[in-house]
Structure formats: C-alpha cells, structure tokens
N, C-alpha and C positions, 0 to 999 in steps of 0.2 A: 573249224574254228573251236578253240578251247572254251569250255563252259565254265563260268564262274559260279560255282554252286553256293558260294558264300552269299551271293545276292539273293538266291532263293531262300536260304536260311533266314536272312533278315526279313524278307517279305512275309514269311509265315511265322516269324518270331520263334524259331526253333534253332538251337545250336547243337550240332552233332559232336560227339566225342570221337567217333570213328568215321572219318570222312570217306573211307572206302565203301562203307555200307551205304552212305548217301549216294555216292556215284553209281553204285551197283543198282540202286532202286530205279535209276533213270536209263539203265543200259539194256537196250533191246537185243534179243538174240541175233538179229541181222547185223548189228554193229560189230559183234564179236568176230563174225566171219571176215570182215574187212580190216580188223585191227587186232589180229592175233598177237602182235608184238607187245600190246599194252597189258597182256595177261589179266584181263578183266573177267568177271563172271557176269552172266546176264541175270535179269531180275525175276526169273520165273519161280524160283524157290521162295524168294521174298514175297512175291505175289500170293503164293499158296498160303504162307503164314499170315500175311496181311488180311486176306479174305476171311480167315477164321477170327482174327482179332476184331475186325470191323463188324462182323456178324454178332459177336458177343457184346460189343459195346452198344450197338444199336438195339439188340434184344433187351439188354438191361435197361436202357433208356425208355423204350416203349413199354416195358413191363411196369416200370414205376410211373410213367406219365399217364397211362390209361388203365387204372386198376380194375375197371369194370368191363373192359373189352374182352371178348372171347378170343381163344387161341387163333382161330382161323383168320379173324380180322387183323390181329397183331402180325400174323405171318404175312398178310398182304401189304400192310404198312411197311414192314421191313423189306420186302421184295422191291417195293417202289423206291425205297431210300438207297438200296445198294445195287440197283440194276445198272447195266452198262451206260445207258443214256444219262442217268443222274450223276454217276461217278465221272463220266467224261466231261460233263458240264462243269462240275466242281473243279476237276483238274485244270480245265481250261481257264476258269476264273482265277485259280491260284497261280497261273502263269507257268504251269508245268510243261506246256508245249515248247517253250523257249529253251528248255534244258534237256530235252530228250536226246539220247545218243542212239542214232539210227544209221542204217546203211544208206548209201546214196539213193538207192531205189525206194526204200521206205520213206525217206525224207520227202520225196516228190508226191507221195500219195497223201492227200489231205481229206479224203472222203471217209467212208464208213470204217475203213481199216484203221484210220488214225483215232477214231472214237474208241475202238477196242484197246489200242495201245495206251491212250490216255487213262482209260478206266483201270487197266492193268497196272499202270504206273502209280496211280493213286494207291491201289492196294499194296503194291511193292513198297511204296514210301511208308505206309502204315506198318508193314512188316519190319522194315529197317529201323524205324523209330522205336518200335517195341523192343527190338533186340538191343538198341543203343541205350534206351533210357527207361524202359519198363512200361507197364500197363497204364499207370497213372498219367504219365505225360502224353502217351498216345491217345488215351481216352479224351484228354483235354483237347487235343488237336481235332479229333473226330467231332467232339461237341461243338467246336467252333465252326467246322466246315460242313457237317452233315445235319446235325440235329435241327438247326434253324429252318430247314426245308420241310420239316414234318407238318407244321400247321397248315401250310399251303396245300400240300399233298392230300391231307385229310379233308380240308375244306372244299377242295375242288374234286374230291372223290377220284383222284388220279391213281389210287391204290386198287381200284376195282379190277377184277379178273377180266381182261379185255376179251378173251375168247368166249367166256360165258355171256358177256354183255352183247357181243356182236352176234352170237347165235340167237339170242332172244330177239334182237332187233331185226335180223334177217328173216326170222320166221314170222315176225309181226308184219314187216313191210312187203316182203316178196314171197313168203311161204316156202323158203328154201333153207335147208340146213347147210352151213358152210362146209367146204372140204379143204383140207390142207395138203399141199403137195411140195415135196422137196424139189426146188428148181436148180440148186447149185450146192455143192459141198466141196470146200477147199481146205488146204492146210494139212500139216502132219497130224497124227493121232493125238498128240498132246496139246494141240492148239487148233482144233477144228473150227471152221466157220460155216454156218449153214444159211442159205437163203431159201425161204419158204414162201410160196404163194398161197393166198386164201382165195378160193373160187366159189362163186355163186352159180351153180350149174357149170357151164363151160366157160363162164366169163371170169377172168382174173380181176378180183376186186382190188388187191394190193399185195405188196411184198414186204417181208420183214427179214432182218438178219439177226443172228445170235450165235453165241458160243455153244449152244445146245439147240436141239430141235424144239424143245419146249419154249425157250426164250425167243427163238425166231418166230414161232407160231403166235406168241403173245404180241410181239412187235408187229407182225402182219395184221393181226386182228385190230390192234390199236390204230394202225395206218388206215385200215379199211373203214373204221368208224369215222375217222376224219374225212376220208374221201366221200363217203356217203352222207356226211352231215348228220349222223345219228347220235350226236352227243345228247 
C-alpha cells in the first residue's frame, strides 16, 4: 500500500522541500531488496547523520539546563534520552510505525526488532530534516519530541547506570556479583543485535537486547532490577 507521507508531515508540523529525503528516512534496507525497481536508498546513512545531530542537540540542551551538574551525570541523562527504548517510544507516539517501508518479513515482526527499526527511523528522520532545512528546524523538532521527557527521567532517576545499581543491589541482597554472558548475536556487521543474559551464580536473572554489548548489558541489568523488585 502506498504511504501518504504528507499526512505525517502535517501530524508533526514539518514540510519537506525534498520529499525523496523524507521517504528515504522511512525506508528500511529490507524494503530495497523487494523493490529494486523503485530505485530508493535505505535510511542507514541518514540514521548515521541523525544520530550525531540528535546527540549535539540534546547535549546543548542539557548543558544549558543543568549548569551545576558534572559531566558524568549529564552523560547519563543524555544516554537515557537517546537510547533505543526512548527513541522507539517517541517514534511510536509520532505515528512513524504507520509509514515504515519494510519487507513483507520485517513487517510481520512487531517485537524487539521493530523497536530498533523505529528508533533508527527517528534518527534517520532527524538526519533527513537536517539536510532538508538545517539545524535550527531540526533542533526545534527534537525540542518538541525529546526534551519534554527530561524532567521525568531525572525525577525518577531513570538515568542511573543500571549495571552499577544492579551490582550494588545483588551484593547487598544475595552477596553475588552479577555476570554477563552473550546469549545471541545476530545481523550483519553494520547492524549487529546482541542478546545478553545477566546471571546471579548459575541462575539467569534477566535478558537484554542492544545494538552493542554495552547497551544489551545495561538493558539486561535494567530488566533484572525490575524482575527482582530492587528499585
């Protein structure tokens, strides 16, 4: 079914000059393989650019908002604002899921893999908007969609390093230092996905997924904190 990207532009109050850039932002690599006749490019280069633009905008915002916070804490705030879970939730809230261009196989998968696709699409959209209209416009878009989450993340201490916190709690409650093991590694080199388990002794406490081992470990620790009720 043909996507009406004009509807998305209206919903986010953005009007692209180059609509091919907009369409590319929503084009997953898998779609290209099934629609070579459309001569489209996938969104991975835009995602690469958008990731850097997003990080700069969020860094500027946090630097100004919290003039007395140390670098380490600001880094943790930023990580919480731009991680896969946050970006996927924002993308879903913006309705990006309805405009994704995916292969038939990818379109059926609505689990963790879709979260990564949505997060990547948000970054790709940021990259496309930056190329189309410049930093000022894209920073305004990020300000509307990401910055409002900051107060809640800080108030609920969602920015904490989950691995460090889980280790403290595990040592306090069961006198065990958690161990992290790779359970699964999938995807090509440019788009790896890791599943890591966090163990207390020989017992699997929880699993986490991520685009890097570090992200997967943090997600596993966060899941384990919830499972154990150690908030």
